DRENDO-1510 file (C-alpha; in Angstrom, 1 decimal, always signed):
<recs>
REC; n; res; u; v; w
REC; 1; UNK; +101.7; +141.2; +94.7 .
REC; 2; UNK; +102.7; +137.9; +93.2 .
REC; 3; UNK; +104.1; +135.2; +95.4 .
REC; 4; UNK; +106.9; +132.9; +94.1 .
REC; 5; UNK; +105.7; +129.4; +93.5 .
REC; 6; UNK; +108.4; +127.9; +95.6 .
REC; 7; UNK; +107.1; +129.7; +98.7 .
REC; 8; UNK; +103.7; +128.2; +98.2 .
REC; 9; UNK; +104.9; +124.6; +98.2 .
REC; 10; UNK; +104.4; +122.7; +101.4 .
REC; 11; UNK; +107.7; +121.1; +102.2 .
REC; 12; UNK; +107.3; +117.7; +103.9 .
REC; 13; UNK; +109.8; +116.9; +106.6 .
REC; 14; UNK; +112.4; +114.3; +105.8 .
REC; 15; UNK; +112.0; +110.7; +106.9 .
REC; 16; UNK; +114.2; +111.0; +109.9 .
REC; 17; UNK; +112.3; +114.1; +111.1 .
REC; 18; UNK; +109.0; +112.3; +110.8 .
REC; 19; UNK; +110.1; +109.4; +112.9 .
REC; 20; UNK; +108.6; +109.2; +116.4 .
REC; 21; UNK; +110.1; +107.7; +119.6 .
REC; 22; UNK; +108.1; +104.5; +118.9 .
REC; 23; UNK; +109.7; +104.3; +115.4 .
REC; 24; UNK; +113.2; +104.5; +116.9 .
REC; 25; UNK; +112.4; +102.0; +119.6 .
REC; 26; UNK; +111.2; +99.7; +116.9 .
REC; 27; UNK; +114.5; +100.1; +115.0 .
REC; 28; UNK; +116.5; +99.4; +118.2 .
REC; 29; UNK; +114.4; +96.3; +118.9 .
REC; 30; UNK; +115.0; +94.9; +115.4 .
REC; 31; UNK; +118.7; +95.7; +115.5 .
REC; 32; UNK; +119.1; +94.0; +118.9 .
REC; 33; UNK; +117.3; +90.9; +117.5 .
REC; 34; UNK; +119.6; +90.8; +114.5 .
REC; 35; UNK; +122.6; +91.3; +116.7 .
REC; 36; UNK; +121.6; +88.5; +119.1 .
REC; 37; UNK; +121.0; +86.2; +116.1 .
REC; 38; UNK; +124.4; +87.0; +114.7 .
REC; 39; UNK; +126.1; +86.4; +118.1 .
REC; 40; UNK; +124.4; +83.1; +118.6 .
REC; 41; UNK; +124.7; +81.7; +115.1 .
REC; 42; UNK; +127.4; +83.8; +113.4 .
REC; 43; UNK; +130.0; +81.0; +113.6 .
REC; 44; UNK; +127.7; +78.8; +111.4 .
REC; 45; UNK; +126.9; +81.5; +108.8 .
REC; 46; UNK; +128.9; +82.3; +105.7 .
REC; 47; UNK; +129.3; +85.8; +104.3 .
REC; 48; UNK; +126.2; +85.5; +102.1 .
REC; 49; UNK; +124.0; +84.4; +105.0 .
REC; 50; UNK; +125.3; +87.3; +107.1 .
REC; 51; UNK; +124.5; +89.7; +104.3 .
REC; 52; UNK; +121.0; +88.2; +104.0 .
REC; 53; UNK; +120.5; +88.7; +107.7 .
REC; 54; UNK; +121.6; +92.4; +107.4 .
REC; 55; UNK; +119.3; +93.0; +104.5 .
REC; 56; UNK; +116.3; +91.4; +106.3 .
REC; 57; UNK; +116.9; +93.5; +109.4 .
REC; 58; UNK; +116.9; +96.6; +107.3 .
REC; 59; UNK; +113.7; +95.5; +105.5 .
REC; 60; UNK; +111.9; +94.8; +108.7 .
REC; 61; UNK; +112.8; +98.1; +110.2 .
REC; 62; UNK; +111.6; +99.9; +107.0 .
REC; 63; UNK; +108.4; +98.0; +106.9 .
REC; 64; UNK; +107.7; +98.9; +110.6 .
REC; 65; UNK; +108.3; +102.6; +109.8 .
REC; 66; UNK; +106.3; +102.7; +106.6 .
REC; 67; UNK; +103.5; +100.3; +107.6 .
REC; 68; UNK; +102.7; +100.6; +111.3 .
REC; 69; UNK; +100.3; +97.7; +111.3 .
REC; 70; UNK; +103.3; +95.4; +110.4 .
REC; 71; UNK; +104.8; +95.9; +113.9 .
REC; 72; UNK; +102.3; +93.9; +116.0 .
REC; 73; UNK; +102.3; +91.3; +113.3 .
REC; 74; UNK; +106.1; +90.9; +113.3 .
REC; 75; UNK; +106.2; +90.8; +117.1 .
REC; 76; UNK; +103.5; +88.1; +117.2 .
REC; 77; UNK; +105.4; +86.0; +114.6 .
REC; 78; UNK; +108.7; +86.5; +116.5 .
REC; 79; UNK; +107.1; +85.4; +119.8 .
REC; 80; UNK; +105.3; +82.4; +118.4 .
REC; 81; UNK; +108.4; +81.3; +116.5 .
REC; 82; UNK; +110.6; +81.6; +119.6 .
REC; 83; UNK; +108.2; +79.7; +121.8 .
REC; 84; UNK; +108.0; +76.9; +119.2 .
REC; 85; UNK; +111.8; +76.7; +118.9 .
REC; 86; UNK; +112.2; +76.7; +122.7 .
REC; 87; UNK; +109.5; +74.1; +123.1 .
REC; 88; UNK; +111.4; +71.7; +120.8 .
REC; 89; UNK; +114.7; +72.1; +122.5 .
REC; 90; UNK; +117.0; +69.6; +120.8 .
REC; 91; UNK; +114.4; +66.8; +120.5 .
REC; 92; UNK; +112.0; +66.5; +117.6 .
REC; 93; UNK; +110.0; +64.0; +119.6 .
REC; 94; UNK; +108.7; +66.8; +121.7 .
REC; 95; UNK; +106.2; +67.5; +119.0 .
REC; 96; UNK; +104.3; +64.5; +120.2 .
REC; 97; UNK; +104.5; +65.1; +123.9 .
REC; 98; UNK; +104.3; +68.9; +124.2 .
REC; 99; UNK; +100.7; +70.1; +124.1 .
REC; 100; UNK; +101.5; +73.5; +122.6 .
REC; 101; UNK; +103.7; +72.0; +119.9 .
REC; 102; UNK; +101.3; +69.3; +118.9 .
REC; 103; UNK; +98.2; +71.5; +118.7 .
REC; 104; UNK; +99.5; +75.0; +118.1 .
REC; 105; UNK; +103.1; +75.9; +117.5 .
REC; 106; UNK; +104.8; +73.1; +115.4 .
REC; 107; UNK; +105.3; +73.8; +111.8 .
REC; 108; UNK; +102.5; +71.6; +110.7 .
REC; 109; UNK; +100.0; +72.6; +113.4 .
REC; 110; UNK; +100.6; +76.4; +112.8 .
REC; 111; UNK; +100.0; +75.9; +109.1 .
REC; 112; UNK; +96.8; +74.0; +109.7 .
REC; 113; UNK; +95.7; +76.9; +111.9 .
REC; 114; UNK; +96.5; +79.3; +109.1 .
REC; 115; UNK; +94.3; +77.3; +106.8 .
REC; 116; UNK; +91.3; +77.3; +109.2 .
REC; 117; UNK; +91.7; +81.0; +109.9 .
REC; 118; UNK; +91.9; +81.9; +106.2 .
REC; 119; UNK; +88.6; +80.0; +105.6 .
REC; 120; UNK; +86.9; +81.9; +108.4 .
REC; 121; UNK; +88.4; +85.2; +107.2 .
REC; 122; UNK; +87.0; +84.6; +103.7 .
REC; 123; UNK; +83.5; +83.8; +105.1 .
REC; 124; UNK; +83.6; +87.0; +107.2 .
REC; 125; UNK; +84.5; +89.1; +104.2 .
REC; 126; UNK; +81.7; +87.4; +102.2 .
REC; 127; UNK; +79.3; +88.2; +105.0 .
REC; 128; UNK; +80.4; +91.8; +104.8 .
REC; 129; UNK; +79.6; +91.9; +101.0 .
REC; 130; UNK; +76.2; +90.4; +101.6 .
REC; 131; UNK; +75.3; +92.4; +104.7 .
REC; 132; UNK; +71.7; +93.6; +105.1 .
REC; 133; UNK; +70.8; +97.0; +103.7 .
REC; 134; UNK; +68.0; +99.4; +104.4 .
REC; 135; UNK; +64.6; +97.7; +104.2 .
REC; 136; UNK; +66.2; +94.2; +103.9 .
REC; 137; UNK; +67.9; +95.2; +100.7 .
REC; 138; UNK; +70.2; +92.4; +99.5 .
REC; 139; UNK; +68.3; +89.6; +101.2 .
REC; 140; UNK; +67.1; +87.9; +98.0 .
REC; 141; UNK; +70.7; +88.0; +96.6 .
REC; 142; UNK; +72.1; +86.5; +99.8 .
REC; 143; UNK; +69.5; +83.7; +99.8 .
REC; 144; UNK; +70.0; +82.9; +96.1 .
REC; 145; UNK; +73.8; +82.9; +96.3 .
REC; 146; UNK; +74.0; +81.2; +99.6 .
REC; 147; UNK; +71.5; +78.5; +98.8 .
REC; 148; UNK; +72.9; +77.8; +95.4 .
REC; 149; UNK; +76.5; +77.5; +96.5 .
REC; 150; UNK; +75.5; +75.4; +99.6 .
REC; 151; UNK; +73.8; +72.9; +97.3 .
REC; 152; UNK; +76.8; +72.8; +94.9 .
REC; 153; UNK; +79.2; +72.5; +97.8 .
REC; 154; UNK; +77.3; +69.7; +99.4 .
REC; 155; UNK; +77.0; +67.9; +96.1 .
REC; 156; UNK; +80.7; +68.1; +95.4 .
REC; 157; UNK; +81.5; +66.9; +98.9 .
REC; 158; UNK; +79.3; +63.9; +98.4 .
REC; 159; UNK; +80.7; +63.1; +95.0 .
REC; 160; UNK; +84.3; +63.3; +96.2 .
REC; 161; UNK; +83.7; +61.4; +99.5 .
REC; 162; UNK; +81.8; +58.6; +97.8 .
REC; 163; UNK; +84.6; +58.2; +95.3 .
REC; 164; UNK; +82.3; +59.0; +92.3 .
REC; 165; UNK; +84.4; +61.9; +91.2 .
REC; 166; UNK; +87.7; +61.7; +93.3 .
REC; 167; UNK; +89.1; +65.0; +94.5 .
REC; 168; UNK; +85.8; +67.0; +94.4 .
REC; 169; UNK; +85.8; +67.0; +98.2 .
REC; 170; UNK; +88.7; +69.4; +98.1 .
REC; 171; UNK; +86.8; +71.8; +95.9 .
REC; 172; UNK; +83.7; +71.8; +98.0 .
REC; 173; UNK; +85.0; +74.0; +100.8 .
REC; 174; UNK; +85.2; +77.0; +98.4 .
REC; 175; UNK; +81.4; +76.8; +97.7 .
REC; 176; UNK; +80.6; +76.2; +101.4 .
REC; 177; UNK; +82.6; +79.2; +102.4 .
REC; 178; UNK; +80.7; +81.4; +100.0 .
REC; 179; UNK; +77.4; +79.9; +101.2 .
REC; 180; UNK; +78.3; +80.5; +104.9 .
REC; 181; UNK; +79.2; +84.2; +104.2 .
REC; 182; UNK; +76.2; +84.9; +102.0 .
REC; 183; UNK; +73.7; +83.3; +104.4 .
REC; 184; UNK; +75.3; +85.0; +107.5 .
REC; 185; UNK; +75.5; +88.4; +105.8 .
REC; 186; UNK; +71.9; +89.5; +106.3 .
REC; 187; UNK; +72.3; +89.0; +110.1 .
REC; 188; UNK; +74.5; +92.2; +110.3 .
REC; 189; UNK; +74.3; +95.7; +108.9 .
REC; 190; UNK; +77.6; +97.2; +110.0 .
REC; 191; UNK; +81.3; +96.8; +109.1 .
REC; 192; UNK; +81.8; +94.3; +112.0 .
REC; 193; UNK; +82.3; +91.2; +109.8 .
REC; 194; UNK; +84.8; +93.0; +107.7 .
REC; 195; UNK; +86.8; +93.9; +110.8 .
REC; 196; UNK; +86.6; +90.3; +111.9 .
REC; 197; UNK; +87.8; +89.2; +108.5 .
REC; 198; UNK; +90.8; +91.4; +108.6 .
REC; 199; UNK; +91.7; +90.3; +112.1 .
REC; 200; UNK; +91.4; +86.7; +111.1 .
REC; 201; UNK; +93.6; +87.3; +108.0 .
REC; 202; UNK; +96.3; +88.9; +110.2 .
REC; 203; UNK; +96.2; +86.0; +112.6 .
REC; 204; UNK; +96.3; +83.5; +109.7 .
REC; 205; UNK; +99.4; +85.1; +108.3 .
REC; 206; UNK; +101.1; +85.1; +111.7 .
REC; 207; UNK; +100.4; +81.4; +112.2 .
REC; 208; UNK; +101.6; +80.6; +108.7 .
REC; 209; UNK; +104.9; +82.6; +108.9 .
REC; 210; UNK; +105.7; +81.4; +112.4 .
REC; 211; UNK; +105.0; +77.8; +111.2 .
REC; 212; UNK; +107.6; +78.2; +108.4 .
REC; 213; UNK; +110.1; +79.6; +110.9 .
REC; 214; UNK; +109.5; +76.6; +113.3 .
REC; 215; UNK; +109.7; +74.2; +110.3 .
REC; 216; UNK; +113.1; +75.7; +109.5 .
REC; 217; UNK; +114.2; +74.6; +113.0 .
REC; 218; UNK; +112.6; +71.2; +112.4 .
REC; 219; UNK; +114.7; +70.6; +109.3 .
REC; 220; UNK; +117.8; +70.8; +111.5 .
REC; 221; UNK; +116.2; +68.5; +114.2 .
REC; 222; UNK; +115.5; +65.8; +111.6 .
REC; 223; UNK; +119.2; +65.9; +110.6 .
REC; 224; UNK; +121.7; +68.7; +111.1 .
REC; 225; UNK; +122.9; +68.2; +107.5 .
REC; 226; UNK; +119.4; +68.8; +106.2 .
REC; 227; UNK; +118.8; +72.2; +107.6 .
REC; 228; UNK; +117.3; +74.6; +105.0 .
REC; 229; UNK; +114.9; +77.5; +104.7 .
REC; 230; UNK; +111.5; +75.9; +104.0 .
REC; 231; UNK; +110.7; +77.2; +100.5 .
REC; 232; UNK; +112.0; +74.2; +98.7 .
REC; 233; UNK; +108.9; +72.2; +97.6 .
REC; 234; UNK; +105.4; +72.7; +96.4 .
REC; 235; UNK; +103.8; +72.4; +99.9 .
REC; 236; UNK; +106.1; +75.0; +101.4 .
REC; 237; UNK; +105.8; +77.5; +98.6 .
REC; 238; UNK; +102.0; +77.2; +98.7 .
REC; 239; UNK; +102.2; +78.2; +102.4 .
REC; 240; UNK; +104.5; +81.1; +101.4 .
REC; 241; UNK; +102.1; +82.1; +98.6 .
REC; 242; UNK; +99.2; +82.3; +101.1 .
REC; 243; UNK; +101.2; +84.4; +103.5 .
REC; 244; UNK; +102.5; +86.9; +101.0 .
REC; 245; UNK; +99.2; +87.3; +99.2 .
REC; 246; UNK; +97.3; +88.0; +102.4 .
REC; 247; UNK; +99.9; +90.5; +103.6 .
REC; 248; UNK; +99.9; +92.3; +100.3 .
REC; 249; UNK; +96.1; +92.5; +100.4 .
REC; 250; UNK; +96.1; +93.7; +104.0 .
REC; 251; UNK; +98.5; +96.5; +103.0 .
REC; 252; UNK; +96.2; +97.6; +100.2 .
REC; 253; UNK; +93.2; +97.4; +102.5 .
REC; 254; UNK; +94.9; +99.7; +105.0 .
REC; 255; UNK; +96.1; +102.2; +102.4 .
REC; 256; UNK; +92.7; +102.4; +100.6 .
REC; 257; UNK; +90.6; +102.1; +103.7 .
REC; 258; UNK; +88.2; +99.9; +101.7 .
REC; 259; UNK; +87.4; +96.3; +102.8 .
REC; 260; UNK; +85.2; +95.5; +99.8 .
REC; 261; UNK; +88.1; +93.8; +98.1 .
REC; 262; UNK; +88.6; +91.2; +100.8 .
REC; 263; UNK; +85.9; +88.7; +99.6 .
REC; 264; UNK; +87.6; +88.4; +96.2 .
REC; 265; UNK; +91.2; +88.2; +97.2 .
REC; 266; UNK; +90.6; +85.9; +100.2 .
REC; 267; UNK; +88.5; +83.6; +98.0 .
REC; 268; UNK; +91.6; +83.0; +95.8 .
REC; 269; UNK; +93.7; +82.4; +98.9 .
REC; 270; UNK; +91.1; +79.9; +100.1 .
REC; 271; UNK; +91.5; +78.1; +96.8 .
REC; 272; UNK; +95.2; +77.8; +97.5 .
REC; 273; UNK; +94.4; +76.6; +101.0 .
REC; 274; UNK; +92.1; +73.9; +99.6 .
REC; 275; UNK; +94.9; +72.7; +97.4 .
REC; 276; UNK; +97.3; +72.8; +100.4 .
REC; 277; UNK; +94.9; +70.7; +102.5 .
REC; 278; UNK; +94.6; +68.1; +99.6 .
REC; 279; UNK; +98.4; +68.1; +99.3 .
REC; 280; UNK; +98.8; +67.6; +103.1 .
REC; 281; UNK; +96.0; +65.2; +104.0 .
REC; 282; UNK; +95.7; +63.2; +100.7 .
REC; 283; UNK; +99.3; +63.2; +99.5 .
REC; 284; UNK; +101.2; +63.6; +102.8 .
REC; 285; UNK; +103.5; +66.1; +101.1 .
REC; 286; UNK; +104.1; +68.0; +104.3 .
REC; 287; UNK; +106.9; +65.7; +105.4 .
REC; 288; UNK; +110.3; +67.2; +105.8 .
REC; 289; UNK; +112.8; +65.8; +103.2 .
REC; 290; UNK; +116.5; +66.5; +102.5 .
REC; 291; UNK; +117.2; +68.9; +99.7 .
REC; 292; UNK; +118.4; +67.8; +96.3 .
REC; 293; UNK; +121.9; +69.2; +95.6 .
REC; 294; UNK; +120.7; +71.9; +93.2 .
REC; 295; UNK; +118.6; +73.5; +96.0 .
REC; 296; UNK; +121.4; +73.6; +98.5 .
REC; 297; UNK; +122.2; +77.1; +97.7 .
REC; 298; UNK; +122.1; +80.6; +99.1 .
REC; 299; UNK; +120.2; +81.8; +96.1 .
REC; 300; UNK; +117.1; +79.9; +97.2 .
REC; 301; UNK; +116.7; +82.3; +100.2 .
REC; 302; UNK; +116.2; +85.3; +97.9 .
REC; 303; UNK; +115.0; +83.9; +94.6 .
REC; 304; UNK; +111.9; +82.1; +95.9 .
REC; 305; UNK; +110.5; +84.8; +98.1 .
REC; 306; UNK; +110.9; +87.4; +95.4 .
REC; 307; UNK; +109.2; +85.1; +92.9 .
REC; 308; UNK; +106.2; +84.6; +95.2 .
REC; 309; UNK; +105.8; +88.3; +95.9 .
REC; 310; UNK; +105.4; +88.5; +92.1 .
REC; 311; UNK; +102.8; +85.7; +92.1 .
REC; 312; UNK; +101.0; +87.4; +95.0 .
REC; 313; UNK; +100.8; +90.7; +93.1 .
REC; 314; UNK; +99.5; +89.0; +90.0 .
REC; 315; UNK; +96.9; +87.0; +91.9 .
REC; 316; UNK; +95.5; +90.1; +93.7 .
REC; 317; UNK; +95.3; +92.0; +90.4 .
REC; 318; UNK; +93.3; +89.2; +88.8 .
REC; 319; UNK; +90.8; +89.0; +91.6 .
REC; 320; UNK; +90.4; +92.8; +91.5 .
REC; 321; UNK; +89.9; +92.5; +87.8 .
REC; 322; UNK; +87.0; +90.1; +88.5 .
REC; 323; UNK; +85.6; +92.6; +91.0 .
REC; 324; UNK; +86.0; +95.4; +88.4 .
REC; 325; UNK; +84.1; +93.4; +85.7 .
REC; 326; UNK; +81.3; +92.6; +88.1 .
REC; 327; UNK; +81.1; +96.2; +89.3 .
REC; 328; UNK; +81.0; +97.5; +85.7 .
REC; 329; UNK; +78.3; +94.9; +84.7 .
REC; 330; UNK; +76.3; +95.7; +87.8 .
REC; 331; UNK; +76.3; +99.4; +87.1 .
REC; 332; UNK; +75.1; +98.9; +83.5 .
REC; 333; UNK; +72.5; +96.3; +84.4 .
REC; 334; UNK; +71.2; +97.7; +87.6 .
REC; 335; UNK; +72.8; +100.9; +88.9 .
REC; 336; UNK; +71.2; +100.7; +92.3 .
REC; 337; UNK; +71.8; +97.0; +92.8 .
REC; 338; UNK; +74.0; +95.0; +95.1 .
REC; 339; UNK; +77.0; +94.8; +92.9 .
REC; 340; UNK; +77.0; +98.5; +92.1 .
REC; 341; UNK; +76.8; +99.6; +95.7 .
REC; 342; UNK; +78.8; +97.0; +97.6 .
REC; 343; UNK; +81.8; +96.6; +95.5 .
REC; 344; UNK; +84.6; +99.2; +95.6 .
REC; 345; UNK; +84.5; +102.0; +93.0 .
REC; 346; UNK; +85.9; +101.3; +89.5 .
REC; 347; UNK; +88.6; +103.9; +89.9 .
REC; 348; UNK; +89.9; +102.4; +93.2 .
REC; 349; UNK; +89.8; +98.8; +91.7 .
REC; 350; UNK; +91.6; +100.0; +88.6 .
REC; 351; UNK; +94.4; +101.8; +90.5 .
REC; 352; UNK; +94.9; +99.0; +93.0 .
REC; 353; UNK; +95.0; +96.5; +90.2 .
REC; 354; UNK; +97.7; +98.5; +88.4 .
REC; 355; UNK; +99.8; +98.8; +91.6 .
REC; 356; UNK; +99.5; +95.1; +92.2 .
REC; 357; UNK; +100.7; +94.3; +88.7 .
REC; 358; UNK; +103.5; +96.9; +89.0 .
REC; 359; UNK; +104.8; +95.5; +92.3 .
REC; 360; UNK; +104.4; +91.9; +91.1 .
REC; 361; UNK; +106.2; +92.6; +87.9 .
REC; 362; UNK; +109.1; +94.3; +89.7 .
REC; 363; UNK; +109.7; +91.4; +92.0 .
REC; 364; UNK; +109.1; +88.8; +89.4 .
REC; 365; UNK; +111.8; +90.5; +87.3 .
REC; 366; UNK; +114.2; +90.5; +90.2 .
REC; 367; UNK; +113.4; +86.8; +90.8 .
REC; 368; UNK; +114.0; +85.9; +87.2 .
REC; 369; UNK; +117.4; +87.6; +87.2 .
REC; 370; UNK; +118.3; +85.9; +90.5 .
REC; 371; UNK; +117.1; +82.6; +89.1 .
REC; 372; UNK; +119.4; +83.0; +86.1 .
REC; 373; UNK; +122.4; +83.6; +88.4 .
REC; 374; UNK; +121.4; +80.5; +90.5 .
REC; 375; UNK; +121.1; +78.4; +87.3 .
REC; 376; UNK; +124.5; +79.4; +86.2 .
REC; 377; UNK; +125.9; +78.2; +89.5 .
REC; 378; UNK; +123.9; +75.0; +89.7 .
REC; 379; UNK; +123.7; +73.9; +86.1 .
REC; 380; UNK; +126.5; +75.8; +84.3 .
REC; 381; UNK; +124.3; +78.1; +82.2 .
REC; 382; UNK; +122.0; +81.2; +82.8 .
REC; 383; UNK; +119.2; +79.8; +80.6 .
REC; 384; UNK; +118.4; +76.2; +79.5 .
REC; 385; UNK; +114.8; +76.5; +78.2 .
REC; 386; UNK; +113.6; +74.3; +81.0 .
REC; 387; UNK; +109.7; +74.3; +81.1 .
REC; 388; UNK; +109.6; +76.4; +84.2 .
REC; 389; UNK; +112.0; +78.9; +82.6 .
REC; 390; UNK; +109.9; +79.1; +79.4 .
REC; 391; UNK; +106.7; +79.7; +81.3 .
REC; 392; UNK; +108.3; +82.2; +83.6 .
REC; 393; UNK; +109.3; +84.1; +80.4 .
REC; 394; UNK; +105.7; +83.9; +79.1 .
REC; 395; UNK; +104.4; +85.3; +82.4 .
REC; 396; UNK; +107.0; +88.1; +82.3 .
REC; 397; UNK; +106.2; +89.0; +78.7 .
REC; 398; UNK; +102.5; +89.0; +79.5 .
REC; 399; UNK; +102.8; +91.5; +82.3 .
REC; 400; UNK; +105.4; +93.6; +80.5 .
REC; 401; UNK; +102.9; +94.0; +77.7 .
REC; 402; UNK; +100.2; +94.8; +80.2 .
REC; 403; UNK; +102.2; +97.6; +81.8 .
REC; 404; UNK; +103.4; +98.8; +78.3 .
REC; 405; UNK; +99.8; +99.2; +77.1 .
REC; 406; UNK; +98.9; +101.1; +80.3 .
REC; 407; UNK; +101.8; +103.5; +80.1 .
REC; 408; UNK; +101.9; +104.1; +76.3 .
REC; 409; UNK; +98.3; +103.7; +75.2 .
REC; 410; UNK; +96.5; +104.6; +78.4 .
REC; 411; UNK; +94.5; +101.4; +78.5 .
REC; 412; UNK; +92.4; +101.1; +81.6 .
REC; 413; UNK; +89.2; +99.6; +82.9 .
REC; 414; UNK; +87.5; +96.5; +81.5 .
REC; 415; UNK; +90.2; +95.4; +78.9 .
REC; 416; UNK; +92.9; +95.5; +81.5 .
REC; 417; UNK; +90.7; +93.7; +84.0 .
REC; 418; UNK; +90.1; +90.9; +81.6 .
REC; 419; UNK; +93.8; +90.8; +80.8 .
REC; 420; UNK; +94.6; +90.5; +84.5 .
REC; 421; UNK; +92.2; +87.5; +84.8 .
REC; 422; UNK; +93.9; +85.8; +81.8 .
REC; 423; UNK; +97.2; +86.5; +83.3 .
REC; 424; UNK; +96.2; +84.5; +86.4 .
REC; 425; UNK; +95.7; +81.4; +84.3 .
REC; 426; UNK; +99.2; +81.9; +82.8 .
REC; 427; UNK; +100.7; +82.4; +86.3 .
REC; 428; UNK; +98.8; +79.4; +87.7 .
REC; 429; UNK; +100.2; +77.1; +85.0 .
REC; 430; UNK; +103.7; +78.4; +85.5 .
REC; 431; UNK; +103.3; +77.9; +89.3 .
REC; 432; UNK; +101.5; +74.6; +89.4 .
REC; 433; UNK; +100.8; +73.3; +85.9 .
REC; 434; UNK; +104.5; +72.8; +85.0 .
REC; 435; UNK; +104.8; +70.5; +88.0 .
REC; 436; UNK; +101.7; +68.6; +87.0 .
REC; 437; UNK; +102.2; +68.2; +83.3 .
REC; 438; UNK; +105.8; +69.1; +82.3 .
REC; 439; UNK; +108.2; +68.6; +85.1 .
REC; 440; UNK; +111.7; +69.6; +84.6 .
REC; 441; UNK; +114.6; +70.8; +86.7 .
REC; 442; UNK; +112.4; +73.3; +88.7 .
REC; 443; UNK; +109.7; +70.9; +89.9 .
REC; 444; UNK; +109.0; +71.5; +93.6 .
REC; 445; UNK; +107.2; +68.2; +94.1 .
REC; 446; UNK; +105.0; +65.6; +92.4 .
REC; 447; UNK; +101.2; +65.6; +92.4 .
</recs>
């Protein structure tokens, strides 16, 4: 007897039926938080800001339902931000007299904690990649990589500190992080360091995001007419980039249940942290300044975060592309070697790389459209061929072509991995290079 195909299909319950009591409690908590915010500050909010609050409440509820690990993170950020705001009261000078503000919760202190935790997370993921195998397998590679990068890092630190090659001291931490992870790896044989790396990454993102929220309050304490969401200059958007990229990676790590990608993605984030430290300690660019008139707009609250979700997706795809290239080379050169066995499988890397590009492209497209609408309001035209606009178009066309070739021609594997790496250089120039060499209306800050 034949059975109709429809009766064989397993029907998955709808979203509302799948929600547990904890899910509903989460929604109620977020709704109450949004309601309290509206009650306290609604008189100072226009219709666009109220709509932004409503959308953010919905997004946070959905993230908590879809991504359970997001809940403790969001609660931690909310608690740290609230403590920081309450510690300030109405006096910015409390940052110098309150111990917790000075060393933990102020915008600047929290971001510095984010930087330190991201360095440690990267080293932990590196240690996981170089962990000891059976019979001491991988020890020679650990010593070679660790020793070599330690020498290079120490040399760069000396060259920069002595003034022989200025700026090299800010590059040195990347090599020293690799050295620390590679040399510590043989001390463990389990997944312990990967779990530590993940926990440190979560903590770093929490400190970074709470730091931005507290900095938001600080902009009002400097001058009530200055108050703005802190995504207006190069220092602030570098912090935002680190947070978004780490959170996107942690989501992919949880979905794939594979921690082998962490060493690559977090290394790129550490490079951003090194630049952030240079920009903070050498250029003193972390100071709160009033916004230029063009940035005093509601559009900044939606355009900039969407843009940097795009950048985060492209950055992750590039680092997974490097991992794919190394895995492919390791399999061909030495099938049983460290690269072939420690790196994630090529199929996993290829699929995650594609998803990162797709998500990044979607948000980058949204950001570009929002940016055009903002430009029309600020400068009277949707497009002015400003250097940042031109390079945004180049980045968009690059990833549009990447996705087109994947969909229509079925391109996968090594060519797409190399293409993702090249795309990172285009994205980096659009992000930082325009500010360094071209300037224009979109410059977030001077280098």
